[in-house]
TORKOL-4160 file (C-alpha; in steps of 0.2 Angstrom, whole numbers, padded with zeros to 4 digits, m for minus):
118
<pt num="1" X="m0147" Y="0125" Z="m0066"/>
<pt num="2" X="m0165" Y="0128" Z="m0072"/>
<pt num="3" X="m0171" Y="0122" Z="m0089"/>
<pt num="4" X="m0186" Y="0124" Z="m0099"/>
<pt num="5" X="m0192" Y="0108" Z="m0113"/>
<pt num="6" X="m0203" Y="0112" Z="m0123"/>
<pt num="7" X="m0211" Y="0096" Z="m0135"/>
<pt num="8" X="m0228" Y="0094" Z="m0146"/>
<pt num="9" X="m0222" Y="0103" Z="m0160"/>
<pt num="10" X="m0224" Y="0098" Z="m0178"/>
<pt num="11" X="m0234" Y="0097" Z="m0195"/>
<pt num="12" X="m0253" Y="0101" Z="m0192"/>
<pt num="13" X="m0265" Y="0104" Z="m0207"/>
<pt num="14" X="m0274" Y="0121" Z="m0208"/>
<pt num="15" X="m0291" Y="0117" Z="m0193"/>
<pt num="16" X="m0278" Y="0103" Z="m0186"/>
<pt num="17" X="m0274" Y="0106" Z="m0168"/>
<pt num="18" X="m0258" Y="0105" Z="m0159"/>
<pt num="19" X="m0255" Y="0103" Z="m0137"/>
<pt num="20" X="m0238" Y="0110" Z="m0134"/>
<pt num="21" X="m0230" Y="0107" Z="m0117"/>
<pt num="22" X="m0216" Y="0117" Z="m0108"/>
<pt num="23" X="m0208" Y="0107" Z="m0092"/>
<pt num="24" X="m0197" Y="0118" Z="m0082"/>
<pt num="25" X="m0183" Y="0107" Z="m0070"/>
<pt num="26" X="m0166" Y="0111" Z="m0059"/>
<pt num="27" X="m0167" Y="0122" Z="m0041"/>
<pt num="28" X="m0183" Y="0128" Z="m0043"/>
<pt num="29" X="m0188" Y="0138" Z="m0026"/>
<pt num="30" X="m0205" Y="0144" Z="m0036"/>
<pt num="31" X="m0210" Y="0148" Z="m0055"/>
<pt num="32" X="m0219" Y="0165" Z="m0055"/>
<pt num="33" X="m0226" Y="0169" Z="m0071"/>
<pt num="34" X="m0227" Y="0155" Z="m0087"/>
<pt num="35" X="m0229" Y="0159" Z="m0105"/>
<pt num="36" X="m0228" Y="0156" Z="m0126"/>
<pt num="37" X="m0224" Y="0166" Z="m0138"/>
<pt num="38" X="m0218" Y="0164" Z="m0157"/>
<pt num="39" X="m0206" Y="0170" Z="m0171"/>
<pt num="40" X="m0210" Y="0168" Z="m0190"/>
<pt num="41" X="m0197" Y="0169" Z="m0202"/>
<pt num="42" X="m0190" Y="0187" Z="m0205"/>
<pt num="43" X="m0203" Y="0194" Z="m0189"/>
<pt num="44" X="m0201" Y="0199" Z="m0174"/>
<pt num="45" X="m0202" Y="0187" Z="m0156"/>
<pt num="46" X="m0222" Y="0192" Z="m0151"/>
<pt num="47" X="m0233" Y="0186" Z="m0135"/>
<pt num="48" X="m0247" Y="0173" Z="m0142"/>
<pt num="49" X="m0248" Y="0169" Z="m0118"/>
<pt num="50" X="m0248" Y="0170" Z="m0105"/>
<pt num="51" X="m0252" Y="0160" Z="m0088"/>
<pt num="52" X="m0250" Y="0168" Z="m0068"/>
<pt num="53" X="m0246" Y="0158" Z="m0052"/>
<pt num="54" X="m0264" Y="0160" Z="m0048"/>
<pt num="55" X="m0269" Y="0152" Z="m0066"/>
<pt num="56" X="m0274" Y="0173" Z="m0074"/>
<pt num="57" X="m0274" Y="0173" Z="m0095"/>
<pt num="58" X="m0269" Y="0185" Z="m0104"/>
<pt num="59" X="m0267" Y="0180" Z="m0125"/>
<pt num="60" X="m0264" Y="0190" Z="m0141"/>
<pt num="61" X="m0280" Y="0196" Z="m0151"/>
<pt num="62" X="m0271" Y="0184" Z="m0168"/>
<pt num="63" X="m0277" Y="0166" Z="m0155"/>
<pt num="64" X="m0292" Y="0174" Z="m0142"/>
<pt num="65" X="m0303" Y="0157" Z="m0144"/>
<pt num="66" X="m0293" Y="0147" Z="m0153"/>
<pt num="67" X="m0279" Y="0143" Z="m0140"/>
<pt num="68" X="m0279" Y="0140" Z="m0121"/>
<pt num="69" X="m0264" Y="0139" Z="m0109"/>
<pt num="70" X="m0263" Y="0132" Z="m0094"/>
<pt num="71" X="m0250" Y="0126" Z="m0082"/>
<pt num="72" X="m0248" Y="0110" Z="m0069"/>
<pt num="73" X="m0238" Y="0117" Z="m0055"/>
<pt num="74" X="m0234" Y="0101" Z="m0045"/>
<pt num="75" X="m0227" Y="0094" Z="m0063"/>
<pt num="76" X="m0218" Y="0114" Z="m0064"/>
<pt num="77" X="m0227" Y="0114" Z="m0083"/>
<pt num="78" X="m0236" Y="0123" Z="m0095"/>
<pt num="79" X="m0244" Y="0117" Z="m0107"/>
<pt num="80" X="m0251" Y="0128" Z="m0127"/>
<pt num="81" X="m0268" Y="0118" Z="m0133"/>
<pt num="82" X="m0269" Y="0127" Z="m0151"/>
<pt num="83" X="m0286" Y="0122" Z="m0159"/>
<pt num="84" X="m0290" Y="0128" Z="m0176"/>
<pt num="85" X="m0274" Y="0131" Z="m0182"/>
<pt num="86" X="m0271" Y="0145" Z="m0197"/>
<pt num="87" X="m0257" Y="0144" Z="m0208"/>
<pt num="88" X="m0251" Y="0161" Z="m0201"/>
<pt num="89" X="m0249" Y="0151" Z="m0187"/>
<pt num="90" X="m0234" Y="0144" Z="m0193"/>
<pt num="91" X="m0219" Y="0147" Z="m0183"/>
<pt num="92" X="m0206" Y="0142" Z="m0166"/>
<pt num="93" X="m0213" Y="0146" Z="m0153"/>
<pt num="94" X="m0203" Y="0148" Z="m0136"/>
<pt num="95" X="m0208" Y="0144" Z="m0119"/>
<pt num="96" X="m0204" Y="0158" Z="m0106"/>
<pt num="97" X="m0205" Y="0157" Z="m0086"/>
<pt num="98" X="m0203" Y="0166" Z="m0071"/>
<pt num="99" X="m0192" Y="0155" Z="m0060"/>
<pt num="100" X="m0186" Y="0160" Z="m0044"/>
<pt num="101" X="m0170" Y="0151" Z="m0037"/>
<pt num="102" X="m0161" Y="0163" Z="m0027"/>
<pt num="103" X="m0166" Y="0176" Z="m0036"/>
<pt num="104" X="m0180" Y="0180" Z="m0048"/>
<pt num="105" X="m0176" Y="0178" Z="m0068"/>
<pt num="106" X="m0186" Y="0176" Z="m0085"/>
<pt num="107" X="m0179" Y="0157" Z="m0091"/>
<pt num="108" X="m0182" Y="0152" Z="m0112"/>
<pt num="109" X="m0185" Y="0136" Z="m0119"/>
<pt num="110" X="m0175" Y="0132" Z="m0135"/>
<pt num="111" X="m0192" Y="0135" Z="m0143"/>
<pt num="112" X="m0202" Y="0120" Z="m0155"/>
<pt num="113" X="m0208" Y="0120" Z="m0170"/>
<pt num="114" X="m0223" Y="0122" Z="m0178"/>
<pt num="115" X="m0228" Y="0122" Z="m0198"/>
<pt num="116" X="m0246" Y="0124" Z="m0203"/>
<pt num="117" X="m0247" Y="0119" Z="m0219"/>
<pt num="118" X="m0259" Y="0106" Z="m0232"/>
């Protein structure tokens, strides 16, 4: 059984920073790509950032230069450092990981709320 647990969400003022973490646990053979999506009320879930096992990254245009995704392959954990936060960044942030156990499939975390407001 594979589990993804996110942490680090909360309330922050515009211009502030937050760091999200996503820890994978269970019967994991290997973790391929990891990433973050977000979903604001009334909107579809959208890609925020991804990182491959080799460290290659990809970002949505709306967060480039402000967000940084990273991972610790020993701890099976991905991070999302969010700086210069804007009210439009308010959303539930979900972690996703493509994990190989007996088969390779995508797993989602439960989501963590990020609210940017003064």
